[in-house]
C-alpha positions in Angstrom: -40.2 7.1 10.5 -39.8 4.2 13.0 -37.2 4.5 15.7 -34.1 2.4 15.0 -33.1 0.8 18.2 -29.9 -1.0 19.2 -31.9 -4.2 19.6 -33.1 -4.0 16.0 -29.6 -3.4 14.8 -28.2 -6.3 16.8 -31.0 -8.6 15.4 -30.1 -7.6 11.8 -26.4 -8.1 12.4 -27.0 -11.6 13.8 -29.2 -12.4 10.8 -26.8 -11.0 8.1 -23.3 -10.6 9.6 -23.3 -7.1 8.1 -21.6 -4.2 9.8 -23.4 -2.1 12.4 -23.5 1.0 10.3 -24.7 -0.9 7.3 -27.5 -2.5 9.4 -28.5 0.9 10.7 -28.7 2.3 7.2 -30.7 -0.6 6.0 -33.2 -0.3 8.8 -33.5 3.4 8.1 -34.1 2.8 4.4 -36.8 0.2 5.3 -38.5 2.0 8.1 -37.3 -0.4 10.8 -38.5 -3.6 9.0 -35.8 -6.2 9.9 -36.8 -8.7 7.1 -37.0 -5.9 4.5 -33.7 -4.6 5.8 -32.0 -8.0 5.3 -33.3 -8.0 1.7 -32.0 -4.5 1.2 -28.6 -5.6 2.4 -28.6 -8.6 0.0 -29.7 -6.4 -2.9 -26.7 -4.1 -2.2 -24.3 -7.0 -2.0 -23.4 -6.2 1.6 -24.4 -9.5 3.0 -22.2 -11.4 0.6 -19.4 -9.0 1.3 -19.8 -9.5 5.1 -19.7 -13.3 4.7 -16.3 -13.1 3.0 -14.7 -10.4 5.2 -12.8 -12.9 7.3 -11.0 -14.5 4.3 -7.4 -13.5 3.7 -6.9 -11.1 0.8 -3.2 -10.9 -0.1 -3.3 -10.6 -3.8 -4.8 -7.8 -5.9 -3.1 -4.8 -7.4 -1.0 -1.8 -6.6 -1.6 1.4 -8.5 -0.2 5.0 -8.6 -1.9 8.3 -9.3 -0.7 11.9 -9.5 -2.5 15.2 -9.4 -0.7 18.6 -9.6 2.0 18.5 -6.8 0.8 15.3 -5.1 1.2 11.6 -5.9 -0.4 8.6 -4.3 0.3 4.9 -4.2 -2.7 2.7 -3.5 -3.0 -1.0 -2.6 -6.3 -2.8 -3.1 -6.3 -6.5 -2.1 -8.3 -9.6 -3.2 -7.9 -13.3 -2.4 -6.4 -14.6 -5.6 -4.2 -13.6 -8.6 -7.1 -14.4 -10.9 -9.2 -11.4 -9.6 -6.3 -9.0 -10.5 -7.0 -9.9 -14.2 -10.7 -9.1 -13.9 -11.9 -6.0 -15.7 -14.4 -5.1 -12.9 -11.7 -5.3 -10.3 -9.3 -3.2 -12.3 -12.0 -0.6 -12.8 -12.5 -0.6 -9.0 -8.8 -0.1 -8.5 -8.8 2.8 -10.9 -11.8 4.4 -9.3 -10.4 4.0 -5.8 -7.1 5.7 -6.9 -9.0 8.6 -8.5 -10.9 9.1 -5.3 -7.7 8.9 -3.3 -6.2 11.7 -5.4 -9.4 13.7 -5.1 -9.3 13.4 -1.3 -5.6 14.3 -1.1 -4.5 10.8 0.0 -6.7 10.7 3.1 -7.2 7.0 3.8 -10.2 7.2 6.0 -12.1 9.6 3.8 -11.3 7.5 0.7 -12.4 4.2 2.4 -15.7 5.8 3.4 -16.2 7.1 -0.1 -15.5 3.7 -1.9 -16.9 1.3 0.7 -20.1 0.6 -1.2 -18.3 0.2 -4.5 -16.0 -2.4 -2.9 -18.9 -4.3 -1.4 -20.7 -4.3 -4.7 -17.6 -5.7 -6.5 -17.2 -8.4 -3.8 -20.8 -9.4 -4.4 -20.2 -9.6 -8.2 -16.9 -11.4 -8.2 -17.3 -13.5 -5.1 -14.0 -12.8 -3.3 -13.1 -10.7 -0.3 -11.4 -7.4 -1.1 -10.1 -4.5 0.9 -8.5 -1.2 0.5 -5.3 -1.9 2.5 -3.3 1.3 2.4 -2.6 4.7 0.7 0.6 6.7 0.9 1.1 10.2 -0.6 4.0 12.5 -1.4 4.1 16.2 -2.3 6.6 18.2 -4.3 7.3 20.3 -7.3 7.6 17.3 -9.6 5.9 13.9 -9.1 7.1 10.7 -10.8 5.6 7.3 -10.7 6.6 3.8 -11.7 4.8 0.4 -11.7 6.9 -2.8 -11.7 5.5 -6.1 -13.1 2.6 -4.2 -14.6 -0.4 -6.4 -15.3 -2.1 -3.6 -17.2 -1.0 0.0 -17.6 -0.5 1.7 -14.2 -1.3 -1.4 -12.2 1.0 -4.1 -11.0 2.9 -5.7 -8.0 5.1 -2.8 -7.0 4.1 0.9 -7.1 6.3 3.9 -6.5 5.8 7.6 -6.2 8.7 10.1 -5.7 8.6 13.8 -5.3 11.5 16.1 -6.4 11.7 19.8 -5.8 13.5 22.3 -8.1 13.1 24.3 -11.3 15.7 22.7 -13.6 14.5 21.1 -16.8 17.0 18.3 -16.2 14.8 16.9 -13.3 12.4 15.4 -15.8 15.3 13.4 -17.3 16.0 11.5 -14.1 12.6 11.5 -12.2 11.2 8.3 -13.5 14.6 6.6 -13.3 14.7 7.5 -9.6 11.3 5.9 -9.2 12.6 2.7 -10.9 15.6 2.7 -8.6 13.3 2.8 -5.6 11.4 -0.2 -6.9 14.7 -2.1 -7.4 16.4 -1.2 -4.1 13.5 -0.6 -1.7 15.1 2.0 0.6 13.7 2.4 4.1 14.7 6.0 4.6 15.1 9.1 2.4 18.1 10.8 4.2 20.5 9.9 6.9 18.7 12.3 9.2 15.6 10.2 8.8 17.3 7.0 10.1 16.1 5.9 13.5 19.0 6.3 16.0 18.0 3.0 17.7 18.3 1.2 14.3 21.9 2.5 14.0 22.8 1.4 17.5 21.4 -2.1 16.8 23.5 -2.3 13.6 26.6 -1.4 15.6 25.8 -3.9 18.3 25.3 -6.7 15.8 28.6 -6.0 14.1 30.6 -5.7 17.3 29.1 -8.9 18.8 29.6 -10.9 15.6 33.2 -11.6 16.6 34.7 -9.8 13.6 36.2 -7.1 15.8 37.5 -9.5 18.5 41.1 -8.7 19.6 41.5 -5.6 17.5 42.6 -2.2 18.9 39.8 0.2 19.8 40.8 2.6 17.0 40.6 -0.1 14.4 37.2 -1.3 15.8 35.9 2.3 15.6 36.9 2.5 11.9 35.3 -0.9 11.2 32.1 0.1 12.9 31.9 3.3 11.0 32.5 1.4 7.8 29.7 -0.9 8.7 27.3 2.0 9.4 28.2 3.6 6.1 27.4 0.3 4.4 24.1 0.3 6.3 23.3 3.8 5.0 24.2 2.8 1.5 21.8 -0.1 1.7 18.9 1.6 3.5 19.0 5.3 2.8 17.7 6.4 -0.7 20.1 9.4 -1.0 23.1 7.2 -0.1 22.3 4.3 -2.3 24.5 3.8 -5.4 22.3 4.8 -8.4 21.1 1.6 -10.1 21.8 3.0 -13.6 25.2 4.4 -12.6 26.6 2.9 -9.4 29.6 5.3 -9.5 27.2 7.9 -8.2 24.8 8.0 -5.3 21.1 8.9 -5.8 21.8 12.2 -4.1 24.6 13.0 -6.5 22.4 12.2 -9.5 19.6 14.5 -8.2 22.0 17.3 -7.2 23.5 17.2 -10.7 20.0 17.6 -12.2 19.4 20.6 -10.0 16.8 19.0 -7.8 16.2 17.9 -4.2 14.3 14.9 -2.9 11.0 15.9 -1.3 9.6 12.4 -0.5 8.9 8.9 -1.8 6.6 6.0 -1.1 6.3 2.5 -2.5 4.1 -0.6 -1.9 4.9 -4.2 -2.6 1.7 -6.1 -3.2 0.8 -8.2 -0.2 3.9 -7.4 1.7 3.5 -8.3 5.4 0.3 -10.2 4.9 0.4 -13.8 6.2 -1.2 -15.9 3.5 -3.2 -18.9 4.3 -2.0 -22.1 2.6 -4.8 -24.4 1.6 -4.7 -27.9 0.1 -6.4 -28.7 -3.2 -9.3 -30.4 -1.5 -10.0 -27.3 0.6 -9.8 -25.1 -2.5 -12.3 -27.3 -4.4 -14.6 -27.3 -1.4 -14.5 -23.5 -1.3 -15.4 -23.3 -5.0 -18.4 -25.6 -4.5 -19.6 -23.8 -1.4 
């Protein structure tokens, strides 16, 4: 077996733009032959994948998966909406979600396990793709919901929620709570989870808005507390008016069912990714490239 040197790896990287570990593996597989290693990378689709890696991937699919007392929400991105409709991409999403469940929601372990599958799908479809994020929750009962589903269990918003308890009534409200989360997008589960700095910012914004100008301190204090309560009702899952019965909070609905919130997570597809706007000429040029 030939010794694989840093110089050989660098030469192959410059030749193919593939990642360092991929280059090392290719050289190992080809006994240090750089040309053969470049061919090996092309055969595996890794060269094509590397050449597309810099392109923005803000579309794709969000999916959810549950196993025993754990649920995961997974986001896999691609460059365009069209790819989300592709059977091969959908199979990749399902495979990645299954692997995430198997590996207990561990992002790094899942990415390592599915890296070659993603590269192969990139080579087949011709768009950049990436496993963006995984979140997990644990609890006695796991409920999931997909909003704007393109196909069963895959869409633009994915939710998992965990509820503890032994009551049979929990199953009656579990999926409804997941749907509520998709509609109201809470930032926190309980008031105790709220960042104290966020509360102070909320107070400061309200006081400095001029609404309280000239009012007695006691009145201002009540107004500020009212503002904070409103903030909790908007941001904290337990304090939000339940979307299917606004006369009750989510906490009241779960309490009446004999349960207790254990955790939740949701992803909105592409949220926070800065999309690159191209004109038609650029899009056509890319298609012909």
